[in-house]
N, C-alpha and C positions, 0 to 999 in steps of 0.2 A: 504494500499500500504506499501511496506516495503522501503521507501525512507530513505537513510542514512543522506543526508543533500542537501542542495540546491548547485548545480553544478555552476550555473551562471544564471544571468539575462540578457535578451536581450532587446534592445530598436531599433526601426526604427525611423530615424530622417531625416530632410530636409538637414542638414549641418553636416557632419561627422566630420569636423575639429573644428567647434564650440563645439560639444559635447565632443569631445576628450579633448579640451582645458579645458573645465568645469571640467572634472573628473580628469585630471592631475593637475591643478592648484588649484581648489577648495577642491577637494576631496582626493587628494594625491595618486592617482592611476598612475601606469606606464603602457605604451603601451607594449604588449608582442608579438604582431602580427599585420600585416596589409596585406590585399590581396584584389584582385578584383575577381568579379564573372560575366562571360558572360553566359546568359541563353539561352536555345535552341531557343527562338524567337528573339535573337539578343539584347535584353535589358541587362542593366548591374547594378551592385551594387558594392560599396566600402564598406569594413568591417575592423573594428579594434577590437581586443581583448586587454582587460586591466585586471590588477590585482592590489590589494592594494600593495602600495610600500613596505610593511613590509613583503610581500610574503605570508600572511596568508588571511583567509577570502574569500569573494565572488569574483568571476570574472564577468567581464561585457563583453557582445558583443553587438556591435553598428554597425548597417548598414544604408546606404545611397542609394537611387536609383540615378543613373547617366543617364542623357539623357532624352528622352521622354519616357514616359509609364513605364511599368514593375510593378512587384509584390510589389516591396518595394516603389517604387514612389506612386502607388495607395494606399498602406496602409497609407502612411503619408498624403496623400491628404484626406483620409477619417477620420483618427483619429488623424492628428496632430503628434508632437513629442511625441511618447508615448511608454510605455511598450509593448513589443510584446509577450514575453513568459517568464516563470520561468522554469529552468530546474533542474530536481530531479535526483540525483545520486541514482543508484541501483546496488545491486550485480548480480542479474539474471533478466534481461530485458524481456526475452521471458516468464517467469512465471508471472512477474508483469503485462505485457500487456494482457495476458490471463486473469488474475483475473480482470482487469480493464474492458476488453470487457465483461466478465460475469456480470459486474455491469452496463452495458449499455453505457460504455464510448466509443465514436466513435474517430476514428484516421484519419490523413490526407492522410496516405498511408495504404495499406493493410498489408504490411510487415515491419518489423524493417529494418532500412537502416544501412549497415554495412561498415565499412572501416578497414584498418589496425589499427587505433587508437581507434576506438570507434564504439558502436552501439547507435542508437537513434531513437526516433519516436516522433511525434507531435500529440497531442489531437486536436479535434475541440475546439473552445472557449467553456469553461464551462459556462452554463447559470447561474449557481450559483455565479461565479465571473467575468465573461466576459473575462477570461484570457485563452490562449493557454498554455498547460502544456506540457513540454517535458520530456520524461523519456530517461535517458542516462546512459549507462554502459561503463565505460572507460577501456581500456586495458593497464593501468599503465601510460598513458600520460595525460597532462593536455591542450593539444592543441586542436585546431578545425580542422576537416577535410574539406578541401575546396569542395570536391566532395559531401560529406554529407550535408554541408551548402547548395549548390546549390540545391540539391534534395529537402531538407527541405523547403527552401524558396519557391521553385516552387510548393511544395505540399499545400502551403497556399492560392494559387491563387484561388479566387472565394469561399472562405470559407463563410459560412452563418454567419450572425450576432449572436452574443449570444442573442440578444433581441428576444424574442419569444420562447426561450427554444429549438431550433433546434440542439444544439450541443451535446444534451445527450437525450437518450431515457429514460424517466422516467417510473418506475414501480409504478403502482397505485393499 
């Protein structure tokens, strides 16, 4: 894969305010954006984007399920406060996805999700790492697209556990 660098790391947590407080007070990050998402089933999530205070380095994306149920709340119930995915920046997402599919990587959506700001797609959890990997191509901005975040989060509903190797078709 032709990843240029890690674009961001995402966490799902039970308490967004506590997580943001940790990253701003202890790790010296600054909040660059906050927004809410209402999913088609009526469940909700609160989200925050953070960046190192010097403006360099990695970005973080943190989400918390609000109310009863929902994909984020379910994730936290099953995994606790945890890493959700690592996003890799690429120059040509469609070529990268085609190459990954040829290697047996499965994705949570059939097509790359596109907005004015970026293109992105999630893999199923890799059995080798247990992690969801996001492939992202930005169009000159470092922000997050609320519409894409909503669709990506919804695409993780019902993902198979990486245990048992169901996230990738292995060639033997």
